[in-house]
VODOTOR-387274 format. One record per residue: x, y, z of N, C-alpha, C in turn. Coordinates in steps of 0.05 Angstrom, whole numbers, padded with zeros to 5 digits. Layout:
<rs>
R   n.xx   n.yy   n.zz  ca.xx  ca.yy  ca.zz   c.xx   c.yy   c.zz
R      X      Y      Z      X      Y      Z      X      Y      Z
...
</rs>
This chain:
<rs>
R   n.xx   n.yy   n.zz  ca.xx  ca.yy  ca.zz   c.xx   c.yy   c.zz
R -00541  00554  00510 -00519  00557  00492 -00521  00536  00469
R -00516  00544  00444 -00519  00526  00421 -00499  00502  00424
R -00507  00480  00411 -00491  00456  00413 -00463  00459  00401
R -00460  00473  00379 -00434  00476  00367 -00415  00492  00385
R -00424  00507  00403 -00407  00521  00422 -00401  00505  00446
R -00418  00485  00453 -00413  00469  00477 -00394  00446  00471
R -00391  00437  00446 -00374  00415  00440 -00345  00425  00434
R -00325  00410  00443 -00297  00420  00437 -00290  00416  00408
R -00272  00434  00399 -00263  00432  00372 -00239  00413  00372
R -00239  00392  00355 -00218  00372  00356 -00207  00368  00328
R -00187  00381  00320 -00172  00376  00295 -00188  00380  00270
R -00177  00370  00249 -00189  00373  00222 -00184  00347  00207
R -00204  00337  00194 -00202  00313  00177 -00212  00320  00150
R -00194  00319  00130 -00203  00326  00102 -00224  00306  00091
R -00243  00315  00077 -00264  00298  00066 -00254  00280  00044
R -00234  00288  00029 -00224  00272  00007 -00198  00259  00013
R -00195  00251  00039 -00170  00237  00047 -00169  00209  00036
R -00145  00202  00026 -00142  00175  00015 -00129  00157  00037
R -00142  00136  00044 -00132  00118  00064 -00122  00093  00050
R -00095  00090  00049 -00083  00067  00035 -00082  00043  00053
R -00083  00019  00040 -00076 -00006  00053 -00046 -00009  00049
R -00032 -00013  00071 -00003 -00014  00071  00008 -00042  00069
R  00026 -00047  00050  00040 -00073  00048  00070 -00067  00047
R  00085 -00081  00064  00114 -00077  00064  00127 -00095  00043
R  00151 -00087  00035  00166 -00102  00015  00172 -00131  00024
R  00178 -00134  00049  00184 -00161  00060  00160 -00180  00058
R  00136 -00170  00057  00112 -00186  00056  00106 -00195  00028
R  00118 -00183  00007  00112 -00190 -00020  00122 -00218 -00028
R  00140 -00230 -00011  00149 -00257 -00016  00127 -00277 -00012
R  00106 -00270  00002  00083 -00288  00007  00065 -00291 -00018
R  00068 -00273 -00037  00051 -00274 -00062  00062 -00296 -00079
R  00043 -00313 -00089  00050 -00336 -00106  00053 -00325 -00135
R  00074 -00333 -00149  00078 -00325 -00176  00099 -00303 -00178
R  00102 -00293 -00202  00122 -00272 -00207  00110 -00244 -00211
R  00084 -00241 -00204  00071 -00216 -00207  00053 -00211 -00182
R  00055 -00187 -00171  00039 -00179 -00147  00021 -00157 -00155
R -00005 -00163 -00157 -00025 -00143 -00162 -00044 -00142 -00137
R -00061 -00122 -00136 -00080 -00122 -00113 -00096 -00148 -00110
R -00103 -00160 -00133 -00118 -00185 -00131 -00101 -00208 -00119
R -00076 -00210 -00127 -00059 -00231 -00116 -00051 -00225 -00087
R -00049 -00200 -00080 -00044 -00192 -00052 -00068 -00199 -00034
R -00092 -00196 -00044 -00116 -00204 -00029 -00117 -00234 -00026
R -00110 -00249 -00046 -00110 -00278 -00044 -00089 -00288 -00024
R -00066 -00273 -00022 -00045 -00281 -00003 -00051 -00270  00026
R -00073 -00255  00029 -00080 -00245  00056 -00065 -00220  00064
R -00053 -00205  00045 -00037 -00181  00052 -00055 -00157  00055
R -00078 -00156  00040 -00096 -00133  00042 -00124 -00145  00048
R -00142 -00127  00056 -00168 -00136  00063 -00190 -00130  00042
R -00186 -00109  00026 -00206 -00102  00007 -00194 -00093 -00019
R -00208 -00098 -00041 -00199 -00089 -00067 -00209 -00061 -00074
R -00227 -00051 -00057 -00239 -00024 -00062 -00220 -00001 -00053
R -00203 -00006 -00033 -00185  00015 -00024 -00158  00012 -00037
R -00145  00035 -00042 -00119  00034 -00056 -00097  00021 -00039
R -00076  00011 -00052 -00054 -00003 -00039 -00028  00014 -00042
R -00014  00016 -00020  00013  00029 -00020  00034  00010 -00011
R  00056  00009 -00025  00078 -00009 -00018  00099  00008 -00003
R  00107 -00001  00021  00127  00012  00037  00153 -00004  00037
R  00175  00008  00043  00201 -00004  00040  00213 -00018  00063
R  00197 -00029  00082  00208 -00043  00105  00215 -00071  00097
R  00240 -00079  00103  00249 -00107  00097  00263 -00108  00070
R  00269 -00132  00062  00283 -00137  00037  00267 -00157  00019
R  00270 -00155 -00006  00257 -00172 -00026  00278 -00193 -00035
R  00270 -00219 -00035  00289 -00240 -00041  00288 -00249 -00069
R  00268 -00240 -00085  00266 -00249 -00113  00255 -00227 -00130
R  00259 -00230 -00156  00250 -00210 -00175  00220 -00214 -00179
R  00205 -00193 -00176  00175 -00194 -00178  00165 -00168 -00190
R  00145 -00170 -00207  00132 -00146 -00218  00109 -00138 -00200
R  00110 -00114 -00189  00091 -00105 -00169  00075 -00083 -00181
R  00048 -00085 -00180  00029 -00065 -00189  00013 -00056 -00164
R  00015 -00030 -00158  00000 -00019 -00135 -00007  00010 -00142
R -00022  00023 -00124 -00031  00050 -00129 -00010  00071 -00121
R  00008  00064 -00102  00028  00082 -00094  00052  00067 -00083
R  00076  00079 -00085  00100  00067 -00074  00116  00088 -00059
R  00129  00079 -00038  00149  00097 -00025  00174  00096 -00042
R  00191  00116 -00039  00216  00117 -00054  00234  00093 -00048
R  00236  00086 -00022  00253  00063 -00015  00242  00037 -00024
R  00215  00034 -00025  00204  00009 -00035  00209  00006 -00065
R  00206  00027 -00080  00212  00026 -00109  00241  00019 -00114
R  00259  00030 -00098  00288  00024 -00101  00294 -00005 -00094
R  00282 -00016 -00074  00287 -00044 -00065  00276 -00064 -00085
R  00253 -00058 -00097  00241 -00075 -00117  00258 -00076 -00142
R  00267 -00053 -00151  00284 -00051 -00175  00312 -00063 -00170
R  00322 -00060 -00145  00348 -00072 -00138  00347 -00103 -00139
R  00324 -00114 -00132  00321 -00143 -00132  00316 -00154 -00161
R  00314 -00136 -00180  00309 -00144 -00208  00281 -00143 -00216
R  00263 -00132 -00200  00235 -00131 -00206  00227 -00105 -00219
R  00201 -00101 -00221  00190 -00077 -00234  00167 -00066 -00217
R  00166 -00040 -00213  00145 -00027 -00198  00129 -00009 -00216
R  00103 -00016 -00219  00086  00001 -00236  00061  00009 -00221
R  00052  00033 -00227  00028  00044 -00212  00003  00037 -00228
R -00017  00029 -00213 -00044  00023 -00224 -00062  00048 -00219
R -00080  00052 -00237 -00099  00075 -00234 -00125  00067 -00224
</rs>
């Protein structure tokens, strides 16, 4: 029997899947300065690599106004950043 018939079929994984590095809003307080970019997040130890895109999620609260630049934002994260007086902008 051929090999492809002997092995079980297990799901589907798209070839062009984007795997984001996730950062929560509560962790943005660890960034030094008033601007959070992927470079400053890497320096603060929030992400591991500058090659993969960064997504900001809305868990927790932000205690200060900060300008955040990332590749993607959840709706709640964008609202919490703007509620604290900051700005959320997407990087390409």
